[in-house]
N, C-alpha and C positions, 0 to 999 in steps of 0.2 A: 443160575448163579446170582443174578441180580435179586431175584425173589428171595433166595436164601439169606442174602445180606440184609435185606429189608426185614425179614422175619426175625433174624438174630437181633437186629437193632431194636425192633419192637419188643421182643421178649426182655432184652436187657434193660430198656428204659422203663418197662412196666414193673419189673422187679425192683428197680431203683426207686420208683415212685412209691411202691408199697413199703419198702424199707425206710424211706425218709419219713413217711407218716408214722410207722410203728416205732421208730426211734424217738419220735417227739412225744414224750410222755405227757406234756402239757396239752397237746392236741387231742390225745386219747382221752384225757380227763375231761376236757371241754366237750368232747363227743358224748360223754356219759353224763354230763351235768344235768341235762333235762331229765334223764331217767332217774338220777339220784333224787332230784327234787320231787318227781312223781312218787317215788317210793317213800320219801320222807313224809309228804303230805298224806299219802295213803295210810301209813302206819299211825300218824298223829291225829288225823281228822277224818279222812274220807271213808275209810273202811267201816268204822262204827256207824257213821251216818247212813251209809247204804245198807248195812245189815239191819239197822233199825227201820229203815224205810221198807225193806222187803218184809220184815217181820210184821210191821204195821199193816202192810197190804194184805198179808195172809190173815192177820187178826180181823181185818175188815170182812173177810169171807168166813170168819169163825172156824179157821182151819189152822192146824199146827203141822209143822214139818221139821225134819231133822236140821239142827244148826249147821252141820257140816255141809249140807247141800247149799245152804244160803252162802256160807263162807266160800265154797267152791265157785259159785256164781260171781260173787264180788271179786274174788281173786283172779278169775279168768278175765274180767273186765280190766283189771290192773295190768295183766300181762299183755293184753292187746294194745293198751296205751303205751306201754314201754316199747314194744316192737314197732308200733306205728310211728313213734317219734325217732327211734334209733335209725331207721332207714334214711331219715332226713338229716339228722345231726351228724351221723358218721360220714355220710356222703359229702356234706358241706365242709367238714373239717378235712376230709381226705383231699378235697380239691384245693385246699390251701397250699399244697405243694406247687400247683400250677401258678398261683399268685406269687409265691416266693421266688419261683424261677424268673418271673417277669421282673420283680423288684430287684433281684440280684443279677439281672442281665444274662442269666444262664441261657435264656432263649436265643440270645445273640450267638452263643456258641453253636446252638443247634442250626441256626441260620447259615453259619459259616461252614457247617459240615455237609457231607453228602446225604445225610438222612433227610428223607422227605418230611415236609411239614405235616402232612396227613398222618404219618407214622407217629410223630410226636404227640399230636392231638389224641390219636387213638390210644396211645400208651397212658395218657392222663385219665382218659375215660375208663380204660380197663383196670388200672390200678385202683381207682376210686370205687368201681363196682365190686371188685374182689374184696377190698377192705370192708365195704358195707355189707356184702353178703356174709362174709365169715363172722364178723362181730355180731351182726343181727341174728344169724343162725345160732351162735353160741348163747345169746340172750334168750332166744326162743326155746332152745333145749332146756335151759335152766328154768325158764318160766313154766314149761310143761311139767317138769319135775316138781316145781313148787305147787302147781295146781293139783297134781295128783296126790301129793302129800297132804294137801289141805282138804281132800275129799272128792275132788273131781275124778271122773272116770278117765282112763287113759284113752287118748284119741284113737279112732280107728285108722287103719293104714291109709285109706283114701283121704281122711282128714289131715293126716300128717303130710301127705303129698301136697295137699292144698296149701297148708301153712308154709312149708318150705318153698313151694312154688311162688306163693305171694311175697315171700321175703326177696326172692330173686326178681320178681316183677317190680316190686316196690323199690329195690335198689337201683335197677336200670332206669326206672322212671325218675327217681329223685336225682340221680347223677346227671341225666340228660337235661332236666329242667334247671338244676343249679349250675351246671357247666355253662349253659347259655347265659345265665345271669352273671356268673363269675367272669365271663369273658370281657365284661365291661370294667372290671377292677384291675388296677395296676399296683396297688400298695396293700401290704398286709394290714396296716392300721385301719383302713377303710373297710376292708373285707372282714376284719375282726369285729368291727362295729355292726356290720350287717349280720354277721354270724350270731352275735349276741341277741340282736333283735329277733331273728328267726327262731332261735332256740327258746326264747321266752314265749313267743307267740304260738309255736307249733303245738304245744300241749293243749291250748285252748281250741285251736283250729280243728284238730282231729278228735277232740272230746276226751283227752286223757285226764284232764283235771275235773271237768264237768261234762257229762254227756251232752252232746249237741242238741238233744231233744229239749233241753231246758231253755234254749234260746228261742227268740221269736222266729216266725217263718221266714222273714226277710233276712235275718242274720244266718239262719240255717242254710238258706240258699246261697248266700255269699260264701260262707266257709266251705260248703259242699261243692262249690265250683272248683276248688283247689284239688288237684289229682291226689295229693297225699291223704285227703279225707276219705277217698274211695278205697285206697289201699288199707288204711286203718279200719274202715268199716267192714271190709271183707274179712280181715283177720279177726275182728270182733265177732263177726257173724259165725265163723267157724269155731271159735273158742267158747263164746257165750251161749249160743243156741243149744248145744247139747246139755249144758248145765240147767237151762230153763226147762228143757224137756225132761231132765231127771226129776226136777221138782214137780212138774206137772204129772209125771207118772206116779210119784209118791202120793199125790193128792187124789189119785184114782177117780178123776172127773168130778170131785166134790165142788170144784169152783166153776165147772162148766167151761173150762178153757180160758177163763177171764184172766187168771194170773199170767199165763204165757203171753197173752195179747198185751197186757199192761207192761210186763217186764221187757218184751221185745221193743216196745215203744220207748220205755224209759232208758234202756241202754243203747238205743239207736242201732240195732242190728241191721236195719235198712236206713237209707238216707232220704231226706226231704229236699226236693228240688222244685222250686216254684210251686209249692203247695202239693206236689205229687210225690208219693213214696216210690223210690226206685229200689229194685232188688239186686241180688248178687250178680246176675247176668249183665244188667245194665252197667253196674259199677266196673265189671271186668272189661266191657267194651269201651267204657269211658277212659279207663286207665291205658288200654292199648292205644286208643286214639290219641291220648296225650303224648305217649311215647313217640308215635309216628310224627306228630306235629313238631315236637321239640327236636326230633332227629333232623327234620328238614330245616328248622331254624338254626340248629348248630352247624349244619352244612353250609347254609347261606352265610352265617356269621364268619365261618372259617374262610369262605371264598372271598369275602370282601375285606377281611381284616388281616389275613395272613400275608406276610411280606416274603414268605419263603417261595422258592421256585422248585416245584416238583420235577 
């Protein structure tokens, strides 16, 4: 009976947190602001620059290929940047519900109720994760459709599973990390300032504006220590690598595999850590490790900061 009451409380508070976020149109717009900026920069400046760069690379090999294959490659890079940033920005804005409850003293009402503090914290986590997964999955679906229309081949079933699985993994990772950070904020104004800072920086950190391969080795190592970079790189690996392979296939070995090697390096399908290239498997293990670390940190933070009595 007690478990059923706890479960009902958890479900009710989770639904409430989801609805509060979805009803706040401003929060949703700010969640999408980074993606809008990426899309705007892409359409105005970035796309043509990268198309020209790929064309010049092929011209250097005295080889021509179909324009739609190059467009598909560049568009896939765009989609990976949009998804890589969305799991962070949506998670961050979803957690603003937790900050608002602190500022408006709603957490005092929870303290006075029979609801366990751990249930309240779990409802914040679950609400933010669900919001992040749903919105990011919608963006991913739209991005895949956009890539296919632009000439990219439709992902295989295993690749689709990887992509949506990475959205789930990235959502859980982002919420756990940001929830730990958000636990130190008590006012919306300061959290909003932090939100703005992260929203601006995240596009550079994960290589959504400029591929991280363009940075120095030291800067690459610094940004690639951030777990979000690994999530974005894995999504980029799944989306961009097939497009590179399609172009390589169309070249029929005339470039001796040089285009694929250069393109993979340019679009950073793998990451550079301390001068060493790390692959998909390492990035997956790194992301899982980050989840476990921040899960423990959140539990410690709750233990020492919560005033509720379970």
